[in-house]
C-alpha positions in Angstrom: 0.0 0.0 0.0 1.4 3.4 -1.0 0.5 6.5 0.8 1.0 9.8 -1.1 1.7 12.9 0.9 1.9 15.5 -1.9 1.9 19.0 -0.6 0.4 22.1 -2.1 2.7 23.4 -4.8 3.0 24.6 -8.3 0.7 21.8 -9.5 -2.2 22.9 -7.2 -4.4 25.9 -8.0 -4.2 28.8 -5.7 -7.3 30.0 -3.7 -5.8 33.3 -2.4 -3.3 35.8 -3.6 -2.1 36.3 -0.1 0.5 33.6 1.0 -0.8 33.5 4.6 -4.4 32.8 3.6 -3.1 30.3 1.0 -1.3 28.4 3.7 -4.4 28.3 5.8 -6.4 26.7 3.0 -3.9 23.8 2.9 -4.2 21.2 5.6 -2.5 17.9 6.6 -5.0 15.1 7.4 -3.7 14.8 10.9 -4.8 18.4 11.8 -8.6 17.8 11.8 -7.9 14.6 13.7 -6.0 16.5 16.4 -8.6 19.1 16.7 -11.9 17.2 16.5 -10.9 14.1 18.5 -10.1 16.3 21.4 -13.5 18.1 21.1 -15.3 14.8 20.8 -13.5 13.5 23.8 -14.3 16.6 25.9 -18.0 16.6 25.2 -18.3 12.8 25.6 -16.4 13.0 29.0 -18.7 15.8 30.2 -21.8 13.8 29.1 -20.9 11.1 31.6 -19.1 13.0 34.4 -21.1 16.2 34.4 -24.5 15.4 32.8 -24.4 11.8 34.2 -25.9 10.3 31.1 -26.3 6.5 30.9 -24.5 4.6 28.2 -27.7 3.7 26.3 -28.8 7.4 26.3 -25.4 8.6 25.2 -25.2 6.0 22.5 -28.7 6.8 21.2 -28.1 10.6 21.0 -24.6 10.1 19.5 -26.1 7.9 16.9 -28.7 10.5 16.2 -25.9 13.1 15.7 -24.2 10.8 13.2 -27.4 10.3 11.3 -28.0 14.0 11.1 -24.5 14.5 9.8 -25.2 11.8 7.1 -28.3 13.6 6.1 -26.4 17.0 6.1 -23.7 15.5 3.9 -26.2 14.0 1.5 -28.2 17.3 1.1 -24.9 19.2 0.7 -23.7 16.8 -1.9 -26.9 16.8 -3.9 -27.3 20.6 -3.9 -24.3 22.8 -3.0 -21.6 20.5 -4.4 -23.2 20.5 -7.8 -24.3 24.1 -7.8 -23.3 26.1 -10.9 -22.7 29.8 -10.6 -20.7 32.3 -12.7 -20.0 34.6 -9.8 -16.3 34.6 -8.9 -17.2 35.1 -5.2 -19.7 32.2 -5.1 -17.3 30.0 -7.0 -14.5 30.9 -4.5 -16.7 30.1 -1.5 -17.8 26.9 -3.0 -14.2 25.8 -3.8 -13.1 26.8 -0.3 -15.8 24.6 1.3 -15.6 21.8 -1.2 -11.8 21.6 -1.4 -9.6 21.5 -4.4 -9.8 17.8 -5.1 -11.6 18.4 -8.3 -8.6 20.3 -9.7 -5.8 18.5 -7.9 -7.0 15.1 -6.7 -3.5 13.9 -6.0 -2.7 16.7 -3.6 -3.3 15.3 -0.1 -3.4 18.7 1.5 -6.3 19.9 -0.6 -8.8 17.1 0.0 -10.0 17.8 3.6 -11.8 20.9 4.7 -9.5 23.4 6.2 -10.0 24.0 10.0 -10.3 27.7 9.5 -13.5 26.9 7.6 -14.7 23.8 9.5 -14.3 25.3 13.0 -16.6 28.3 12.4 -19.2 25.9 10.9 -18.8 23.5 13.9 -19.3 26.4 16.3 -22.4 27.5 14.4 -23.7 23.9 14.5 -23.2 23.7 18.3 -25.2 26.9 19.0 -27.9 25.7 16.6 -28.2 22.4 18.4 -28.1 24.2 21.7 -31.3 26.1 20.8 -33.3 22.9 20.5 -31.6 20.4 22.8 -31.2 20.3 26.6 -27.5 20.4 27.7 -27.4 16.8 28.8 -28.5 15.5 25.4 -26.5 18.1 23.5 -23.3 16.7 25.1 -24.1 13.4 23.5 -25.6 14.6 20.2 -22.9 17.1 19.3 -19.9 14.7 19.5 -21.8 12.2 17.4 -22.3 14.9 14.8 -18.6 15.8 14.8 -17.6 12.1 14.7 -19.8 11.7 11.6 -18.1 14.6 9.9 -14.6 13.4 10.9 -15.2 9.9 9.5 -16.7 11.3 6.4 -13.8 13.7 5.7 -11.1 11.1 6.5 -12.9 8.5 4.3 -12.9 11.1 1.5 -9.2 11.6 2.1 -8.6 7.9 2.0 -10.3 7.6 -1.4 -7.9 10.0 -2.8 -4.7 9.1 -1.0 -4.6 5.4 -0.1 -3.4 3.5 -3.1 -4.7 0.1 -2.0 -4.7 -2.6 -4.7 -7.6 -4.6 -3.4 -10.2 -4.9 -6.3 -13.1 -3.6 -4.2 -11.1 -0.6 -3.0 -10.0 0.2 -6.6 -13.6 -0.1 -7.8 -14.8 2.3 -5.0 -12.1 4.8 -5.9 -12.8 4.7 -9.6 -16.6 5.1 -8.9 -15.8 8.2 -6.8 -13.5 9.7 -9.4 -16.0 9.0 -12.2 -18.7 10.9 -10.2 -16.5 13.8 -9.2 -14.9 14.3 -12.6 -17.7 13.3 -15.0 -17.8 16.7 -16.5 -14.1 17.4 -16.7 -12.4 14.2 -18.0 -12.9 11.0 -19.9 -12.7 7.4 -18.8 -9.2 7.2 -20.4 -8.1 10.1 -18.1 -9.3 8.2 -15.0 -7.7 4.9 -16.1 -4.4 6.8 -16.8 -4.5 8.3 -13.3 -4.9 4.9 -11.6 -2.2 3.4 -13.8 0.4 6.2 -13.7 -0.8 8.7 -11.1 -1.1 11.6 -13.5 -4.4 13.3 -13.6 -5.3 16.9 -14.7 -9.0 17.3 -15.3 -10.1 20.3 -17.5 -11.8 22.2 -14.7 -12.9 24.9 -17.1 -15.5 22.5 -18.4 -16.9 21.9 -14.9 
């Protein structure tokens, strides 16, 4: 199994003219892990120690949080991810949230959502949930929601970066690439990427 750790460079499109903002838009996969595992642990610990939730109640509300994330991801994917707009500002916001894996799928630092985007969204989600859930249930529901996001984002990263030769994994990766790049490349382009690791979709067609 080969694991590619390509960094953002000349082959990756820029999001910002300012170098500092550009660096913030590039993230190593371990950074979201470091951030969100700690947050998930904190809320889970407080759910038991401070809120005194039982294991079944905690598991139930955590599962509900995961399910809500799955629904959120599905709605996002079916609407915003395929939204077409000619406005440069809208396109920039979409790319910032969606990542640059359409343009540079081999760049491991441009697949996951940057924390400087995901953290404000996570804070907003917390206060939104706090408006409708009591504190004790919130401390179980919220870490479940974050865990759903983290597994989703890491799974997406794995599809791009883990070059596992198992037939089922290869089939899953090809299916993902076909869907993501259907408007920007041909079947030959995708096969060439899996054989040689060179892939440059024509994003101007997307």
